[in-house]
N, C-alpha and C positions, 0 to 999 in steps of 0.2 A: 504494500500500500504506500503510495507516494502522494505528495502534495505539490502540484505544479503551480509555481508562482514566479513572478519576476520581481525581485526585491527592489529593482530600480523604479518600479511604478507602484502606485497604491492599489494594486489589483485585489479584487475580492476573492477570497479563498472560500470555495463552496464546500463546507463540511457536510452539508446535506447530501451532496452527490456521492459521498464516499460510502453510503449505505451501511449494510449490516456489518461489514468488516470493521468500520470505524466504531459502530455501536459496541461490538464485542471487545475491541482492543484499540482504544483511542491513543494509547501512550506513545507509540512510535510517531504518530502525526504531531502530537504536542511537542515531542522532543525535537523533531525536525524544524518545527516553527521556532522553538526556543533557541536553536542554534543560529537562527537568523536575526533574532531580536525579541524584545519582550512584548511588542504590540503588533496585532495583525487585524486587518479588516476581514470579517468572515460573514458567511451566511450560515446560520446554525440550523440543525435539523428541524427545528420548529418553524423555519422559513423566514425568520427575521434577520435583518442585517445587524451586526454588532461589532464592537471592538473587543477582541479576545486578548487577555493579558496572560502570558505564560512566565514560568520561572518563579522561584521562591521569594526573592527580595521584592520584586515589583508587585507580585501578587499580595504578599503580606502587607506591604505599605498601602496598597489601594484599598484593602478591606477596611482599613481604619481611616481612610481619607473622607472627610465629611463634605467635600465638594461633590461627592457622588451621593445622590439622594435615593432613598428607598421608596419615595412617594410616587405612586402611579400618575398622579396629576402632573409630575415634572417630566414625564415621558414625551418626546417629540411625537406629534400626531402622525408624522410621516412613517413612524415605525409600525403602526398598525397593531400594536400589542394590546392585549386585554388583561385585566386584573385576574390573577389566579385565585386569590383568597376571597372568602365570602364577605368580608367586611374589613374594617380598619384594625390592624394588629401591630404589634411591635415590629413585625417583619416588613411592614409597609409604612413605617414612620421614621422621622428624623428627630433629633433633639430640638426642642425640649419635650415634645410629645412622647418620644420613645422613652426618655428617662422616667417620665411619670408613669407610663404603662408598665414598664419593667419593675419599677419600685412596688407596684401594687401586687405583683405576683412572685417576685424574686424570693421573698422570705419562705415561700412554700417549696423552693427548689434548692435549698442549701445542701452542700455535700453531706452534712450531718443528718438532715431530714431524710435524704435519699438513702443513706446507709441503713437507717432504721427500717427501710422497706426490704432489705436483703432477705430476711427470713421468709417473707411472703413471696418474693420473686422466686426463691428456691422451692417453695411449696408448689407454686404454679408450674414451674419447670418440671418438677418430679411428676406431677399429675399428667402433663402433656407427654412426657417420655414414657410413662406407664402405658398410655394409650398407644403411642407409636410402636413400642416394643412388643405389644400384643399382636401385631400384624402376623398372621400365620406364615406368610412368605418372606418375612424379615426384610421387607423393602418398604420405602416410603419416599414421599417428596418432602424434603426437610422444610421447605417454605410453608407448605400446608400444615405440617405436623408440629413445627416448633417456631421457626423464624417469624411467621406472621402472628399466630395466636398469642404467643407470650407477650410481646409489646402491646398488642391490642388489649389483652386482658388486664395488664398492669395499668395502662393509662385509663381504661374505663373504670377500674376500681378506684384509682386515685381521684378521678373526677366525679365519681358517683353516678355513672350512667351505665349500670349493668344491663339495662333494657335496650341498649343501642342495637339497631338492626345492622349487624356487622357485615352481612353479605352485601347489602345495598351500599353501605358506607365504604366498604373496600373498593367496590367498583367505581364509585364517584371519586374517591381519593386517588386511585391509580390513574384515572383519566385526567384528573386535575393536575397532577404533578409529572406524569410521564407521557401523555399523549402528544403526538406532533400534529394532531388535527385540531385546529382552533375551535371548530364547532363543537367537538366532543368535550374539549376543556371547558368551554363556556356553559354547555348544557349541564355538565357534571357540577360545576360551581354553583349554578342556579339551584339544582336539585338539592345540593348539600346545604345551601343557605336556607331553603324552605324547611328542610328536615331539622336543622339546628334551631330554627325559630320555635318549632314545636317542642323540641327537647328542652330548651331553656324555659318555655312556659310551664312545662311539667315540673321542672326543677324548682321554679319559683313557688309553685303550688305545694310541692312536697319537698321542702329542703331537708338536707341530711347533714351528717358530720363528714363532709367531703369538700374537695377543692372547688368544685363548681358552685356549690351553695355558698361557700365563703366568698367567692368572687362576686356573687350576686348581692349578698346581704351585708358584707363588711366593708368598711371604709378605713382609710389610714388615719393617722393622728390628726391630720388637717381636715378630715371630713370628706376627702376626695373619694370618689368611687367611679366605677366604669359606667359609661353611657350604654344604651341598648346596642348601638352599633359596635362599640368597643368590646362589649361582652360577647357579641357574636364573633367578632374577629379573634378574641382570645380563645373561645371554644374551638373555633376552626383550627387555630394555630396549635393548640395543645393536643387536640385529637389527631390531626394530620401529621404534624411534625413529631408528635409524641410516639407515633408508631412507625411511620414510613421509613425514617432514617434507621431505626434500630432493626427493622426487618432486614434491611440490606447489610447492616453491620454484622449481624449474626451469620447471614448467608455467605457474605464475602469472606468472613473469617474461616468458616468451615471449608468453603471451597478452596481457599488458598492453603490451608493446612493439609487437605487431602492431595492437593497438587504438588506439595513440597514435602515428601515423606521424611526427609531428614529433620525438618522443623517440627513435624508432627511427632516424631520419635523423641525429639528433645523435650517437647512439652509433656508428653506422656511420662517421661523419665523424671520430670521435675515440675509438678503443677505450681510450684512457687513462681514459675515464669508466667503465670496466666495474665497478671496485670500488664507485664511488659509485652506479652503477645498481643493483647488487645490494642495497645498503642501502636505496635507495628502493623497490625491489620488496618487500623485507622490511617496510618501513613501510606501503606502500600496500596490499599484499595479501599478507601473510605466510601461511605454511603452516598456522599454528595459530590458530584463531578464538578459542577460550577454552582455558585450560590444563587439565591434569588436575585432578580434584576436590580441593577443600580443605574441611575441616569445622571448625566453631567449637568451641573448647574452653572459651570463656567469652564473655560478651556483647561485641560489637564495635560501637562507635559510629562511624558514618561520616557526618559533616556533619549530625548531629542525628538520623539514623535508626539505631536500635539493632537489630542483628542478634542474635537470642538465642543463648546458648550451647547446649550439649547436642547437638552434632553436626549443626547446620544446614549445608546445602550452599551454598558460596559460589563463584561463578564470576566471573572478571574478563574482560570483553570486550576482549581485547588488540587485536582488529581495530578496535574503536572508539577505544581509547586512542591508537592510532597515527594516527588521523584526527581527533584533537581539535584544533580551530583555536586553542585556548588554548595549545597546545604547538607546533603547526606552522602558520604562516600559510598560508592557501589550501590547507588540508590535504586537501581532496577532489580536488586536482589532482595528476596523476602527473608528476613533474618530476625527471629523473635528475641534474640539476645542483644540486638543493637539498641543504642540510646535513641529512641524515636521522639524524644521530647522536642517541642517546638513545632510539630506538624500543625497544619491549619485545617485539618479535617472538620473541626467544629467551628471554623471561621476565626476571626480575629477582630479586636476592637469592640465597639459598643454592641454589635450584633452577635457576639460570641454566643454559641448555643446555650440557652438556659438549661436545657435538659441533658447536657453532657454528663453530669454525674450519674444520672439514672441510666442513660444509655450504656455507660461503662459497666455498671453493676449488672444489667441484664445480659450483656455480652459475656462478661466474666462467668456468671452463673450458668448461662445456657451452654456455652462452649465446653466448660470444664465438666459439667454434669453429663453432657452428651458423650464426651470422650471417655469418661470414667465408666459409663454404663454400656458403651459399645466399643469394646477393645478391637474389634475387627472392622470398624466402619470403613466403607469405601464408596467411591463414586461409581454409579452404574451407567453413566452416559459419557460419551466422548465430549470433553470440554468444548471442542469446536462446534458442537451441535446445540449447546445451550442457548436458549432465547434470553436476550438481555432487555432490560427496560429501554424504551426508546427515548429520544430527547437527550439533553446533556445536563439535566438537573440531578436526577437520582441515578445511582449506579448500582446495579446488582442483577443477578439472574432471576428470571421470573419463576423458575423452579430449579430444584437441585435434587435429582434422583439419587438416593443412597441405599445401601444394603449393609447388613451387619451379620 
């Protein structure tokens, strides 16, 4: 797979034309672009023109650059992009609104609070593995059996929405974050918004001892509370981001361990490496390929290339940044013993992932428990035949057939 461009001109690189090969393995394309410079004009698989930033230093710097706005209202009309989320959330806000919204929910997601959930995460994991291992043919799709239901069960219990229609919600969520068809994304977003409206009305009528009830009924010390639109946005963000990313983190982790028998053996020999292994999984093949959209509010100069102001779309290739040999020696090698600290799989700056502590706990518990209970775990499909999520937001296989 090659990328034909003329660096002497500002030629558009059509990533959409690279098809399934790029979806399955985008890293060689990103590396080729990085060798030419940090900024490239591209057409992404979703069909929109964007400025793609590759490499660790440029990417990390831009993620914290507040000249790039997360507000959809700042997008140039010429882009033709539509809002993905159902309402206003931290993910589509800038300071000071972002600061206010994050403050109202951050205290519920401290590392200490998340660690208190570990026994419950372990209990849920054990229940799912009990069911999976009861399969008479000793085969399963890991996504269906563990990677998807675990994060969904955890976030639903945390939010207090056990009655969520998970089949419908999964379909809408997948379309909203992974479809390259704008009409499917829009219809899924509308359906999810209507569903969440009813869910929030029910939670108002029947509050409980849960995060959703707390967000509806409690205010901070200044009396501030979420508006109806903000509450909808927060519910959307916590439910979608609260499970989509962790599904891919678990799946990508198991996939890469099975694809690297030496690393799998090292982990089995010493489960004390599990935390480090999760960090290397995040670095090597994190669940988010590029972050949600950012738009220029003024010209931005990156190593001599000026991205115009006026709402241009800028995407940071986090997947490439984390494999930049300038930051990580032998970066294309999966090594669970390396020091992977500093990766930007959860972002950087004010939009750093609020749920990172919970995602790490779920991945740690799920992967260790799976390997402990399935000593002969193996992949039953050729990795080249796996179907991957489309688009360049989420990264992960749609299914992972395994046997034990």
